[in-house]
N, C-alpha and C positions, 0 to 999 in steps of 0.2 A: 504492499501500501505505500504510495506517494505521502508526502509530509503534508500537499495540502487536502489530501482526502482524511488522513490521521486527524489534521485540525479542526476538519469539518466534523469528523463524527464523535472526536473528543468534545468541542463545543455541543453538539447534541445533547451527547450524554449527559453532560454536565448541568446542561440545562434541566433535562426532562426528569434528571435523579433529583436535581435541587427543588424543581417545582412536586414531586411524588412528595420527599422529606414534610415540606411545607405545606402539603394540601391542607391538611386538617387546620392550620393557622390560617392558613388563607380562607378556608370556609367560613370560619368563627369571625373574621373578621367583616365578612361580608353578611353574616348573617346579622352584626350590629346596625347595617346600613344599607343594607341591597336583600336580594332573591337569597343568600344562603349556599350560593351554589360552586361561588366563582374559583374555590381552589377542587373541586370535584371535576366542574368544567374543564380547567386549565391542566390537571392529570389527565382527564380522557383526551384532551386533544395534545399532549406531548406523547401519551401512550402511542397514540395514533401516529404520530410523525416516526415514534423508535420502531415502531413495526415496519417504516417503509425505509430506514435508514440506510440499509445496503443498497438500493439503488439510489437514494438520496444523495448521498455522499460522494459517488461515481461521477454527479454532475460538478461542473463548473459554478462557482460561488453564484453568479447571477442564477440559474436555473437551478440552484439547490437553494436558495433562500426564498426564491417564489415557490416552489414545491412545499416548503414548510408552510408558508405563508398560507397556501391554497387549502392543505390540511388542515390549518388551523380554523377556516374558514368553515369550513366542513364537519368538522366535529367539534368543536367549541361553541357550548349554547351561549343564550343571552346577545347581550353586545361584544361582549371582550372577544366572541371569535373573530367577528369583523375587523374590529379593531386592533387586535395583534395581529390578524390576518393582513391586512391594510401595511402595516408596521412591517412585516417581515418581506411581502410581496414588494414593496416599493423598494425597498433596499437592494434586494435583487434586480428592480428594474433598475436603478441608478448606479449601483458598483459595479464597474469593468470586469473582464474576464480576471484579470490579472492586478487586483486592486492591492495598493498599498498604503501605511496609515493614514495618510493624508485624506485620501478617497474615504475615508469610512464618515468622517465627519460633515462632508457635503450630503452623502448619501442617507446618514440620518437625519440632518436637517431637513433634505426632502420627505420623507418618510413622516417627521411630525408633520408636517404642513397637508400630508395627504391623512394624517387620523386628525388633526384637526377639523378638517373638511368633512372627514367621515362622520365624526360624532359631535361636528357643531361645537367645539368647544374650544378653550384655551388654558393654558399654565395660568394657575391661581383658582381652577375650578372645583380642585379634588378629585383629581384624574390619573392615569398614568402619565399625562402629559407634564405633572408637576417635577416627574424624576424625570422625563426624557429630554426634556427641554435644556435642565441643567448641565445633565450630561452631555450634551450636545454642543453646548458652550465650554466644558471642560474638554472635550476633543479638540475643538477648532484652537483651545488655549494651546493644549499640547498632548497631542494623541498619542505619545509615548508614555504619558505619565501612569499607568493602568493602576495603581492602587490607589491614585485619586479617583478615578472613577468611579471605584468601587464606593469610597468615604463620601464622595458627594451624593452618589444615588442613594447610599442608606439612611444621610442624613435629610436628601430631597422627601424619601419618602414618608419618615417620621414626622416633619413639616406638614404632611397634610395634616397630621390631628386636629391641630386646633382651626383648620380650615372650616369654613363652612359650604357645603356643596353645591354648586351652580348647577352643574348639568350628571345624568344622570340616575337612576333609582331613588340614588341618597338625596336629590335634591328634594324628593317629596318630603322630607323631614326636616327641612330648614333649620332650624337652629340646633334640633338633636342630633344632626349629623357632627356636629363638634365636639371633638373629643374623639375620634375614632379613624383610625390611619386608613385611609383608602385600601381598598384591596387591590386595586390595579394597578397604583402607586408601588404598593410594596411587592407584587409579584413583578412588575418591571425591575424593582433594585434585586431582586434575588436572580434572575435574568442576566443583569449584568455582571455582577459577581460570579457567578457560575461562567461566564464566557471570558472573565478576565483570568478566572483562576486557569480555565483551559488554555488561555493562550499563553500564561506564564509556567502552563506543565504542570500543577497542581492538581492533588486528585481531589 
């Protein structure tokens, strides 16, 4: 297996295992302000991605990411499937076949715009965007400072706790959404940490 295929498999495995380990936590977060199925749905989606991993990792980065995104759209229920699916599919659309570190920031920024359009939302409204936007900014600042990405993502997810939800099902709760970390933001931070760990060769 080439180093590129190994990296794709490592990333995919790391994300899937991380989501699986934290599925109960994500579901509990969602029970507080949503439908209560975020962790279950995300685990189902990445289990399906892993079932197709042998074929997916054979594809170059653009097709690999598009394939992950399409599976998430089909297998993850609720709003999370289309939103996370859009994120991955747009990353695949924007990245070149042989991406360098500098290409990732631009691709993520484009993917964020696609998620914003799909969810009719923006940063500051207690969603996954509250993690993705600062992560993209950190990537643009220094694409090689991988540990900083994890720190930024984790802090950004925690920062959704005091926010009032403006978009998504949590927005129906109004002020009662305050005090709860957004599950989509938390799962986004977990994925960032998993990908960084895979890139750094950590188990």
